[in-house]
Structures are given as C-alpha cells and as structure tokens.
C-alpha positions in Angstrom: -26.5 11.1 -18.4 -24.9 13.3 -15.8 -27.0 16.5 -15.3 -26.7 19.3 -12.7 -29.0 22.2 -11.8 -27.0 25.3 -10.9 -28.2 28.2 -8.8 -26.6 31.3 -7.4 -28.3 32.6 -4.2 -26.7 35.7 -2.7 -28.0 38.5 -0.5 -31.5 39.0 0.7 -34.0 37.8 -1.9 -37.6 37.0 -1.0 -38.6 33.5 -2.1 -35.1 32.3 -2.8 -35.1 29.5 -0.3 -38.5 28.3 -1.6 -37.0 28.3 -5.1 -34.1 26.2 -3.9 -36.5 23.8 -2.2 -38.5 23.4 -5.4 -35.3 22.8 -7.4 -34.1 20.2 -4.8 -37.4 18.3 -5.0 -37.1 18.3 -8.8 -33.5 17.1 -8.8 -34.2 14.4 -6.2 -37.1 13.1 -8.4 -34.9 12.9 -11.5 -31.5 12.0 -10.1 -29.9 15.4 -10.9 -27.2 17.1 -8.8 -28.3 20.4 -7.3 -25.5 22.9 -6.9 -26.4 26.0 -4.9 -23.6 28.6 -4.7 -23.8 31.3 -2.1 -20.6 33.2 -2.9 -19.6 35.5 -5.8 -16.5 34.5 -7.7 -15.9 38.2 -8.5 -17.2 40.6 -6.0 -16.9 43.6 -8.3 -19.5 42.4 -10.8 -23.2 41.6 -10.4 -24.7 38.2 -9.5 -26.1 38.0 -13.1 -22.5 37.8 -14.4 -21.3 35.6 -11.5 -23.7 32.9 -12.4 -22.0 32.7 -15.8 -18.7 32.4 -14.1 -20.1 29.6 -12.0 -21.4 28.0 -15.2 -18.0 28.1 -16.7 -16.6 26.3 -13.7 -19.3 23.6 -13.4 -20.2 22.7 -16.9 -17.0 20.7 -17.8 -17.9 18.3 -14.9 -21.3 17.3 -16.4 -23.0 16.3 -19.6 -25.4 19.2 -19.2 -26.2 22.0 -16.7 -29.5 23.8 -16.2 -28.8 27.4 -15.1 -31.7 28.4 -12.9 -32.3 31.8 -11.3 -33.3 32.1 -7.7 -36.7 33.6 -8.6 -38.0 30.4 -10.2 -40.3 27.5 -9.3 -40.6 24.1 -10.8 -44.2 23.7 -12.0 -43.7 20.4 -13.8 -42.0 18.2 -11.2 -42.6 15.1 -13.3 -41.1 16.5 -16.5 -37.4 15.5 -17.0 -34.8 17.7 -18.8 -33.5 15.0 -21.1 -36.2 15.5 -23.9 -35.2 19.2 -24.1 -31.5 18.6 -24.6 -29.9 19.7 -27.8 -26.3 19.8 -29.0 -26.1 23.3 -27.8 -28.4 25.4 -25.7 -32.1 25.1 -24.8 -33.8 28.4 -23.9 -37.1 30.2 -24.2 -37.7 33.0 -26.6 -38.4 36.4 -25.0 -41.5 36.5 -27.1 -43.2 34.6 -29.9 -41.2 35.1 -33.1 -38.3 36.7 -31.3 -34.8 35.2 -31.7 -33.6 36.5 -28.4 -33.7 34.4 -25.2 -34.2 35.0 -21.5 -31.4 33.6 -19.3 -33.3 32.9 -16.1 -33.8 29.2 -17.1 -31.3 27.9 -19.7 -30.0 24.3 -20.4 -26.4 24.1 -21.5 -24.9 21.0 -23.1 -21.2 20.3 -22.5 -19.8 20.6 -26.0 -16.7 22.3 -27.3 -18.9 24.9 -29.1 -20.8 25.8 -25.9 -17.7 26.0 -23.8 -16.2 28.3 -26.5 -19.4 30.4 -26.5 -19.2 30.9 -22.7 -15.6 31.8 -22.9 -16.3 34.4 -25.7 -19.2 35.9 -23.6 -16.9 36.3 -20.6 -13.9 37.7 -22.5 -15.7 40.4 -24.4 -14.0 43.8 -23.6 -17.2 45.1 -22.0 -18.5 41.8 -20.7 -19.0 43.0 -17.1 -20.8 46.3 -17.8 -24.0 44.9 -16.3 -23.6 47.3 -13.4 -24.0 50.0 -16.0 -27.3 48.5 -17.1 -26.1 45.7 -19.5 -27.5 42.2 -18.8 -25.8 38.9 -19.4 -28.4 38.0 -22.0 -27.1 40.7 -24.5 -23.8 39.1 -25.5 -25.3 35.6 -25.4 -28.0 36.6 -27.8 -25.6 38.5 -30.1 -23.0 35.7 -30.3 -25.7 33.0 -30.8 -26.9 34.9 -33.9 -23.4 34.6 -35.6 -22.6 31.9 -38.1 -21.0 28.9 -36.4 -22.6 29.4 -33.1 -23.9 26.4 -31.1 -27.5 25.3 -32.0 -30.3 26.6 -29.9 -33.4 24.6 -29.1 -35.9 27.5 -29.2 -38.8 26.8 -26.8 -41.9 28.9 -26.5 -42.0 31.0 -23.3 -44.6 28.9 -21.5 -42.5 25.8 -21.5 -39.2 26.8 -19.8 -39.7 30.3 -18.6 -43.4 30.9 -17.9 -43.9 34.3 -16.2 -45.8 35.4 -13.2 -46.5 39.1 -12.8 -47.8 40.6 -9.6 -49.6 43.9 -9.9 -51.7 42.7 -6.9 -49.9 39.9 -5.1 -49.3 37.5 -7.9 -51.1 36.8 -11.1 -50.8 33.6 -13.2 -50.2 34.4 -16.8 -48.9 31.9 -19.3 -48.5 28.7 -17.2 -49.9 25.6 -18.8 -49.8 21.8 -18.1 -46.7 21.7 -20.3 -44.8 24.2 -18.2 -41.6 23.0 -16.5 -40.4 26.2 -14.8 -42.1 29.4 -13.7 -40.0 32.6 -13.4 -41.4 35.4 -11.4 -38.6 37.8 -12.4 -37.6 39.8 -9.4 -39.1 38.3 -6.2 -42.5 38.1 -4.6 -44.0 38.9 -1.3 -43.5 35.9 1.0 -47.2 35.0 0.7 -46.9 35.1 -3.0 -43.8 32.9 -3.1 -45.5 30.6 -0.6 -48.6 30.5 -2.8 -46.5 29.5 -5.8 -44.8 26.7 -3.8 -48.1 25.4 -2.5 -49.6 25.4 -6.0 -46.7 23.7 -7.7 -45.5 21.3 -5.0 
C-alpha cells in the first residue's frame, strides 16, 4: 500500500524541525513517503487551511495520506498506520463520547467519498474564514455528521492525538504504550521539544 505522511512547515515554529525529524524516522521505518511542504498555496489564508489545500493536491497520488501538524511527535515508532486504515477517515475524538475530531493528526483514505468531502470543505462559501477565528476542523466535523459522509474510524484521544500541556515546561498527560502520535498543540520551549524527542526517539 502506498502511504504518505504530509506536513506543512512555514514560519518560525519552535520544535517544528524536531517534529519533521521524528516523522522522517517513522516513515523510514515503515516505508512511507514523507512530504514536507514549506510554501503556502494561498498566501491570503492561514496555514491551517493551506494544509487542506496540500492534502487535496497530494491524496490522489496515494492510497492514503496522514496529515500531520508540525507540533507533533511520533511516540510509537514501531506502530504502523495500516491497522488504523478505514474506508474513509481515521481521527481522534476531541474528548471521550464526543463526535467531533481534532485535525492535527488525521489519516485520509483515497476514495471518491473522501475526495468529495475535501472538495466540499474547500468550496464552502465561508471556507477560508479561519483568519476570523474559524478553524478547519469545523466544516469537516459538520460535513462528516451528514448522511452519506465517508466513514470515520473514531479513535480515543490517547491513540492518535495524545496531548502534552506545558504549564511548567511540559507535562505528560494521556500518553500510553498504545500512543502513536503526541500533539503538543502550539509549540514548546526548545528544551521541551528536545525532551519529547529524546523520550520518544
């Protein structure tokens, strides 16, 4: 199966290169392509929306694409993506029992229904209003709730999108031996990102 990991890295972002290095090690281990884009397709909209534009461009070339934010680290280097594949999307719930998903770590299957979903997200009249406070997760979550939407493999948060918070440096929260990716949501001090890299490499 032909799988890619897709990242968008733009601007000054602490820990981004450590995130890329972690993703590269993971891809090398499992034979996936790592695609790191360092340009915006549309300068007038935010990186959060540009990563969806890059996804639209890349997904038709692969069987599946993992969209990975630049504030993530691979904790489970030995855990492959194939067992998580569905006929649609694999994502972590925002919280237990919630039917909304976080889009920092999402696995997209190349199917007609998923391609249509991405097109629908990008062609909504107000799709690029993220600059006014609207995130890319909102239209995805809304459209996935409609009848006929692609299936979603709903994972608990600790599997695909385990969070690190850092009131004082960084604090491990819901990372377990099952965790594949850690998402620190917004950057860390360099020693914090380095600590994560050392812990999970």
